[in-house]
C-alpha positions, 0 to 999 in steps of 0.5 A, spaced: 500 499 500 505 505 498 503 511 496 509 517 494 506 521 499 505 517 505 501 520 510 502 521 518 502 515 522 498 518 528 491 517 532 487 520 526 490 515 521 489 509 527 482 511 527 481 511 520 484 504 519 480 501 525 474 504 522 476 502 515 477 495 517 470 495 521 466 498 514 470 492 510 468 487 515 461 488 514 461 486 507 465 479 509 461 477 515 454 475 511 458 471 507 458 465 511 450 465 512 448 467 505 453 463 501 457 456 503 463 460 505 467 456 511 473 458 515 471 465 515 476 467 520 482 466 515 479 472 511 478 476 517 485 475 520 488 477 513 484 483 513 487 485 519 494 484 517 493 488 511 490 494 515 496 493 520 501 493 514 498 499 511 498 503 518 505 501 519 507 504 512 511 498 511 515 498 504 510 496 499 515 490 496 515 487 504 508 488 505 506 484 499 511 479 500 508 478 508 500 478 505 502 474 500 505 469 505 499 469 510 495 468 503 499 462 501 499 459 508 492 459 510 491 456 503 495 451 505 492 449 512 485 449 508 486 445 502 494 444 500 498 437 501 505 435 503 510 440 505 508 448 506 511 451 499 514 444 497 514 441 490 508 437 491 505 443 494 506 447 488 504 441 483 497 441 486 497 448 486 498 448 478 493 443 477 488 446 481 489 453 477 489 449 470 483 446 472 479 452 474 481 456 468 478 450 464 472 451 468 472 459 467 473 458 459 467 453 459 463 458 463 462 452 468 462 457 475 459 452 480 465 447 478 470 451 480 473 448 487 474 451 494 481 452 493 480 457 487 474 461 490 479 462 496 484 465 492 479 470 488 476 472 495 483 473 498 485 477 492 479 481 492 479 483 499 487 485 498 484 490 493 479 493 496 482 493 503 487 498 498 482 502 495 478 503 502 485 506 505 486 510 499 480 513 499 480 515 506 487 517 507 488 520 500 482 522 497 479 524 503 472 521 500 468 515 503 460 517 503 460 513 497 462 507 500 459 508 506 452 508 502 454 502 498 455 498 504 449 500 508 445 499 502 449 491 501 447 490 508 439 492 508 438 488 501 442 482 505 437 483 510 431 484 506 431 478 502 436 473 505 436 469 512 441 474 515 439 478 520 443 485 519 439 489 526 446 490 529 450 491 522 446 497 521 447 500 528 455 499 527 455 501 520 451 508 522 455 509 528 462 508 524 459 511 517 458 517 520 464 518 524 469 516 519 465 521 514 465 526 519 473 526 521 474 525 513 471 531 512 474 535 518 481 533 515 479 536 508 477 542 511 484 542 515 487 542 508 483 546 505 482 552 510 489 551 513 486 551 520 486 545 526 493 545 526 493 543 533 491 536 535 487 539 541 483 543 535 481 537 532 479 533 539 475 540 540 471 538 534 472 530 534 469 529 541 462 532 540 462 529 533 463 522 536 458 524 542 453 526 538 453 520 533 453 515 539 448 519 542 443 519 536 445 511 535 443 510 541 436 513 541 434 511 535 436 503 537 432 504 544 426 508 540 419 504 539 419 502 532 412 500 527 411 493 525 413 491 519 407 492 514 409 486 509 411 479 512 416 479 506 416 484 500 417 479 494 412 474 496 407 479 498 408 484 492 408 478 487 401 474 491 398 480 493 390 480 491 391 472 489 389 471 496 392 464 500 387 460 497 386 453 498 387 448 492 391 448 486 395 454 485 393 458 491 399 461 495 401 456 501 405 457 507 412 453 506 412 447 511 412 440 512 406 437 509 404 429 507 400 430 501 405 431 495 400 429 489 399 435 486 406 439 486 407 447 484 404 453 485 407 459 489 408 460 497 410 465 502 415 464 507 414 462 515 419 463 520 416 458 524 421 455 528 420 447 527 426 444 531 433 446 534 439 441 533 445 441 537 450 437 531 457 436 529 457 436 522 452 440 517 447 435 514 440 435 511 434 432 516 430 427 512 423 426 514 421 421 508 422 419 501 416 417 495 417 413 490 411 413 485 411 419 480 404 420 477 406 426 472 403 431 477 406 430 483 409 424 488 405 418 491 408 412 495 407 405 495 404 402 501 407 398 506 406 396 513 411 400 518 415 396 523 417 397 530 424 398 531 427 394 536 430 397 542 430 403 538 435 401 533 435 401 526 435 394 524 430 395 518 433 400 513 440 401 511 443 407 507 450 405 506 454 399 504 460 396 509 465 399 504 463 406 505 467 411 510 463 413 516 464 417 522 459 415 528 455 422 530 449 424 535 445 429 535 440 433 540 433 435 537 429 439 541 421 440 538 418 447 537 412 445 532 411 438 534 410 432 530 408 424 531 415 422 527 422 424 527 427 428 524 433 424 522 440 425 518 442 420 513 445 414 516 440 413 522 442 408 527 438 409 533 434 414 537 434 415 544 427 418 548 423 416 554 417 412 554 416 412 546 416 406 541 418 407 534 416 404 527 419 406 521 415 405 513 420 401 510 418 404 503 417 412 505 423 411 511 418 415 515 419 414 523 413 414 527 413 415 534 408 412 539 407 412 546 406 405 550 399 405 548 401 405 541 398 412 540 401 417 536 405 422 541 409 428 539 416 428 542 418 435 545 426 432 545 430 426 543 437 424 541 439 421 534 445 417 533 447 416 526 453 415 521 456 421 516 458 418 510 464 420 506 463 418 499 469 416 495 469 418 487 473 412 485 468 407 488 462 411 485 465 411 478 466 403 479 459 402 481 456 396 476 449 397 473 445 390 475 449 388 482 447 389 489 440 391 490 439 392 483 439 385 481 432 384 484 427 386 480 422 389 485 427 394 487 429 396 480 422 397 478 420 401 484 426 406 483 426 407 476 418 407 475 415 413 470 408 414 468 406 412 461 404 419 460 411 422 461 413 426 455 418 422 450 422 428 450 424 428 457 427 421 455 430 424 449 433 430 454 436 425 459 439 420 454 442 427 451 445 429 457 448 422 459 450 419 452 457 421 452 458 418 459 461 411 461 459 410 468 453 412 473 457 417 477 459 422 471 452 421 468 449 423 474 453 429 476 452 431 468 444 431 470 445 435 476 450 440 473 445 441 467 440 445 471 446 450 473 448 451 466 442 452 462 439 458 466 434 455 470 432 460 476 429 459 483 423 462 483 417 461 489 411 466 487 411 466 480 410 458 479 406 454 474 401 448 476 400 443 471 393 443 468 390 438 463 395 432 461 401 437 462 406 433 466 410 437 472 417 435 470 416 436 462 412 443 464 419 445 468 423 442 463 421 446 456 416 451 458 417 455 465 425 453 467 423 456 473 421 453 480 423 451 487 426 445 490 420 440 488 421 442 481 428 441 481 429 435 485 423 431 481 426 433 475 432 430 476 429 424 479 425 423 472 431 424 468 435 419 472 430 414 471 428 415 464 436 412 463 435 407 468 439 409 474 435 408 480 433 414 484 428 417 489 425 423 491 427 425 499 423 431 503 425 434 509 429 440 512 436 443 510 441 444 515 438 451 518 440 457 521 447 457 525 445 460 532 451 458 538 456 453 540 453 449 546 458 447 552 460 441 549 462 445 542 457 442 538 453 447 533 447 449 535 442 450 529 435 453 528 431 449 523 424 453 521 419 452 516 423 456 511 428 451 511 423 445 508 426 442 502 426 436 497 432 433 494 435 426 490 438 420 492 441 416 487 443 408 488 450 406 487 451 398 488 457 397 493 455 404 496 448 405 497 444 411 497 448 418 495 445 425 496 445 430 490 442 437 491 440 439 483 436 446 486 440 452 484 443 456 490 444 450 494 450 446 496 450 438 498 452 437 505 456 431 504 463 430 501 465 427 494 472 426 494 478 422 491 481 416 495 488 417 492 488 425 495 485 423 502 486 428 507 489 433 501 484 436 497 481 439 503 474 438 500 471 436 507 472 443 510 465 444 507 462 439 511 465 442 518 460 447 522 464 453 523 463 458 528 460 465 526 463 471 528 457 473 531 450 470 533 445 472 528 438 475 531 432 471 531 425 472 530 419 470 535 416 464 532 409 463 531 406 458 536 405 451 535 398 451 533 399 457 528 405 453 524 401 447 524 395 451 521 399 453 516 402 447 514 395 443 513 393 449 509 399 449 505 397 442 503 404 439 500 410 442 501 417 441 502 419 447 497 423 451 501 430 454 501 434 458 506 433 464 503 426 468 502 428 471 496 431 468 489 438 472 490 441 465 488 437 465 481 442 464 475 448 466 478 452 465 472 449 472 469 450 475 476 457 473 476 459 476 469 454 483 470 458 484 477 465 482 474 463 487 468 462 492 473 467 491 477 472 491 471 469 497 468 470 501 475 477 499 475 478 501 468 475 507 469 479 508 476 486 507 473 484 511 467 482 517 471 488 521 469 486 520 461 478 522 461 478 527 467 480 533 463 475 531 458 470 532 463 473 538 465 473 541 458 465 539 457 463 542 464 467 549 463 468 550 456 461 553 454 460 557 461 461 564 461 459 566 468 463 570 474 465 563 478 468 559 471 475 561 471 477 560 478 474 553 478 477 551 471 484 554 473 483 550 480 481 543 476 487 544 471 492 544 478 488 538 480 490 535 474 497 537 473 498 535 480 495 528 479 501 527 473 506 528 478 507 536 476 506 538 484 506 545 486 511 545 492 509 548 499 511 556 499 511 556 491 507 562 488 503 561 482 508 565 477 513 560 479 509 554 478 507 557 471 514 558 470 515 551 472 510 548 468 512 552 462 519 549 462 516 542 463 512 543 456 517 548 453 512 553 452 508 559 455 502 558 456 501 557 463 504 563 465 499 567 460 494 563 463 496 565 470 497 572 469 490 573 466 488 569 473 491 574 477 488 579 474 481 576 476 483 574 483 488 581 485 486 586 481 478 585 481 478 585 473 472 581 469 472 573 470 467 572 464 471 577 459 478 574 462 475 567 461 473 568 454 480 570 452 483 564 456 478 559 454 482 556 448 488 556 452 486 553 458 483 547 454 490 546 450 493 546 457 489 541 460 489 536 454 497 537 454 496 534 462 493 528 459 498 526 454 
């Protein structure tokens, strides 16, 4: 962060670095909740090092080496194999960069690795931290960045799960302080006052007190309740009502009836349960195996008791799959007569309760000792958390394992006779160039990300007449929520005889806190209701896939050959956020259950209440283009700003034009390195400029300017004679 004229390392510079760091931190903190970014602490430490080096004014080369070293070390800890900066280390980095450049060339943004994404984020933070310091201490203009930051947090708070209440308060305090101090410093330079540090304190202390007092009063003042539960669904569905039946606006949440999918819904942040877990994962409730063309039904089967509360009925994973034994404690807020459990469930602990599982839907019902349905308040489940090796998935042979049983194969490759032929043709087109099941399934999962399918919760069609739910989504609307994506993926896989099934339950929820046993506490609401896909692999078992735009698979897929070196399973660890998010008061259980009954079906949810994750490809391209344009304009400002001055002043003829135009010329000359020294008169400086350009224009212009300033000659008349001379000089300053 070196600049030719370094600032003084004083209290003001220290405060500006602290304020700039806090301001930039507000851009970083939400990433853990609104994206799948993990280990956020490494980026915060990197920012801290960057601002410390800037304040200490370490020489640019040494500062860059230190920052690059920190970045590489963090990447090594998270992702890299072998010895730090060793031969294997560099080979792995080079291969990863080559792969990601290929993905960029192919516009396959979701396929980029976590290592490459982290590198890009490090570089972005490095550049922005430099610009923040430059804007504060050199340009002394910070209002626009403060406004952008407040807008950014407000948008995330409105349209995502991020709770920005405290962030907005911090921003208003820091933003007003930083703008106030920067303005005072600018006045100090322009007017030549406040040369004493005591004078700065005389202005700074009242400013700080006023800002803190205003923020406190605003925070404690009573506030009106929100008029709309959420702006986007309200605006879209206003006037439609929450009508029952097909096409009505429903509230999101779990429901048993999935026979008619589709239609809009509005969010419902009622808390369903709270979970204390060691790893992030989805919560299963049940699966459905019969696709009807309009929705899902299930084959009837008699429930089987769990002997000793242990699962000896259903198996999801073969013995060859590496697993980690874990437990999770669940506290219900909306109580149901069934369990919410992770994949790999092995047993459950609850007092005086009988458990029975449906071997087809895999729904685990809870009964009291009289075998009547009971709604548990608390229980603890044990399970095996899987780790999938890509080699095993690729080597799976069709027709082996459970696929050798005709009944199993028929059940999980079932499709209605009414399914349009173009769905089968599409499935064949997507998978025909791949030789193994893993690659075929991955191709289908990726198909939705590469073909402009968008996440939508309000403008969602419902198939009528002979229309097929999957066909309508794939070829006509191309927008919907998780039910559309997951059902379509199952249908496409079954169309090429790959056993797959539809699963419904909840996502991992929203992080709340850490408990005394160092487990992460997550809060799962009706907004987290979700559906996804499970695909069967012989010798492996049922494997989770996530086709819905904006969602990420909570389970790891790694190469066994690079075990421990890829850093892939870092995404599975549950990080501790920098702060605990605020939560809203949940609805009562009765209200939540009523909403679910009215909603009818649906497991159609996501963690966000608005589709900010809608079609990331054009969003990223647009943001990238805007960022590139901003940087281009910034670094070429010496070329285009003079023409902006010319357009601004050339046609004006009022008395204030000449002084303003002359000042603009001085700024342009200063920006290209022709700096006016302290104590140097305008005539001396004009002579220096003419000597540099080998002319006499600057002295002539300065002479006329002094006539206006000191003799009181007509500014308008002098400007009319000087405008062409001024224009020639300012054009020279761009060459």
